[in-house]
C-alpha positions as CSV (number, residue, x, y, z in Angstrom):
1,M,16.0,-7.8,23.6
2,E,12.5,-7.0,22.2
3,P,12.2,-7.2,18.3
4,G,11.7,-3.9,16.7
5,G,10.1,-5.4,13.4
6,Q,12.4,-3.6,10.9
7,G,14.1,-5.6,8.4
8,E,15.5,-5.7,4.8
9,V,14.4,-7.8,1.9
10,Y,17.3,-10.4,1.2
11,S,15.5,-12.3,-1.6
12,T,12.2,-12.2,-3.3
13,T,10.3,-13.9,-6.0
14,I,6.7,-13.4,-7.4
15,V,4.0,-16.1,-7.2
16,R,1.6,-15.8,-9.9
17,Q,-1.9,-17.2,-9.6
18,K,-5.3,-16.5,-11.4
19,A,-6.5,-14.9,-8.0
20,G,-3.6,-12.5,-8.1
21,D,0.2,-12.3,-7.8
22,Y,1.9,-12.0,-4.4
23,T,5.6,-12.0,-3.2
24,V,7.5,-14.7,-1.1
25,C,10.5,-13.0,0.5
26,L,13.5,-13.8,2.8
27,I,13.6,-11.0,5.4
28,N,16.7,-10.2,7.2
29,L,15.5,-8.7,10.6
30,A,17.6,-5.8,12.2
31,E,18.2,-8.3,15.1
32,G,19.9,-10.9,12.9
33,P,17.5,-13.6,12.1
34,R,16.2,-14.4,8.8
35,L,12.7,-15.4,8.0
36,M,10.3,-15.9,5.3
37,S,7.1,-13.8,4.7
38,R,5.3,-11.6,2.2
39,V,5.6,-7.9,1.5
40,V,2.3,-6.3,1.1
41,D,0.8,-2.9,0.2
42,V,3.0,-2.5,-2.9
43,P,2.9,-4.2,-6.4
44,P,4.8,-7.3,-6.3
45,E,7.1,-5.9,-9.2
46,D,8.1,-3.0,-6.9
47,V,9.5,-5.4,-4.2
48,H,13.4,-5.5,-4.5
49,I,16.4,-6.7,-2.7
50,G,17.7,-4.3,-0.1
51,M,14.1,-2.8,0.4
52,Q,13.6,-1.5,3.9
53,V,10.3,-3.1,5.4
54,K,8.6,-3.2,8.7
55,A,6.5,-6.2,10.3
56,R,2.7,-6.1,10.7
57,I,0.3,-8.7,11.7
58,D,-2.6,-9.3,9.4
59,T,-5.6,-11.6,10.1
60,I,-6.3,-14.2,7.2
61,D,-9.1,-16.7,7.7
62,D,-9.2,-15.7,11.4
63,Q,-5.5,-16.6,11.7
64,P,-2.7,-14.0,12.4
65,L,-0.1,-13.8,9.8
66,L,3.3,-11.8,9.9
67,V,3.7,-9.7,6.8
68,F,5.9,-6.8,6.0
69,T,5.1,-3.3,4.5
70,P,7.6,-0.9,2.8
71,Y,9.5,1.3,5.4
72,Q,11.5,4.4,5.3
73,E,13.8,5.7,8.1
74,G,11.9,8.3,10.1
75,Q,8.4,6.6,9.7
76,A,6.5,6.0,12.8
């Protein structure tokens, strides 16, 4: 089975730093596994348990990083 990249936020916390705040979340993937990642493209305060998300690969310091963005059913 090929992963679809969709999931749901199971748990979230905000990491606060001078350089900027970001989230650290546990994401339940639709296929069953749970993993730790970040939810991006939304203010950290707006990330909530139950939020639907979709995987994306970003490049940070020339390294690929799996992150998630908010997702609503029916989006491409």
